N, C-alpha and C positions, 0 to 999 in steps of 0.2 A: 599607799597612803600610810603615813606614820601615825603613831598613837596620839600625838598632840593634835594633828589634823582631825582625826576621828573625834576626839573629845570636843574640839571647837565646833565642828559641824553638828554634833549632837547638842551642844550648848545652844547653838543657833536654833535648833528645833524647839528646845525648851523656851527660849526667849520669844519665839513666835507663839508658842502655846499660851504663854502668860501675857501675850500682846505687848511685850516690851519693844519688839520690832515688828514691822508690818510685813516685811518680805526679805528675801535674800538680798535684793538690791538695796533695801534700806539698811540692812546690817553692813553690807559692803561699803556703802557710802559713809556710814558712821565710824568705820574703822579706817577710812582713807584708802579704800580699795574699789574694785569693780566687780560687778556680777560675773563677768567673764572669768575673772581670777578665781572666784569660788567654783565655777564649773571646772576649771583646770585642776583645782585642788581635789575636787570630787573624783576626777578621772585619774588622779595620782601623778599628774604631770607637773604639778607645782605644789608648793608648801606655804603655809602661813609664815610670814617673815617676823623677825624680832620686833620690828616696828608695829606690825599689825597686831601681834600678841600684846604688846604694851598698850596699844589703843583699846583693845578688847578689855583689858584689865581696868583701864581708866574710865572708859565710856560706860561700862556695865558694872563696875565695882566688883569684878571677878577676882578671885583668889588665884594668883599665878601658879601656886603649887598644885591647885586642882587641874589646871590646863596641862601640866606636865605629868599628871598621874601620881603626884606625891601625897596628896590629901584628898579626902572625900568632900570637904567643905567647899561649896561652889562660890559663895560670895563673901566679901569682907565685911560681914555683919554678924552680930551676936546670934541672931535668929536665922542664919543661913540654912538652906536645905543642904542635905548631903546626898550624893548619888553614889551608890555602891559600885556600879559599873555603868557602862555606856547606856545612855537613854536612847531607846529605839522607838520610833513613832508608833509602831504596831503594839508596843508594850506600855504606852504612856499610863494607862489606867492601872496597870499591875506593877509598874516599877516601884521599888521601895524608896520612898522619900521619907526623910525624918528631919525634924528640927534639931540642930545641935544646941545644946545649952551649956 
């Protein structure tokens, strides 16, 4: 699995945490994909496409530079959170989040 795939899957965990998406199937549907495709990406046998990445950016107002590891700012808003490194479900309470101002 490449870095962008890892970042997007961890973004999915965050979006579920804040209840922006209900499930992986909901996320897949909203970006024009399928739950089965997410399973393949998790297994490393597929990758997010350019079209899917564009859909993620539009649908969830995500900063494309964040998805490619170039910036810490997650969303295209002035008060966006920043994630220093990958968000792991087991570390959600201890992961360093901060508002960028």
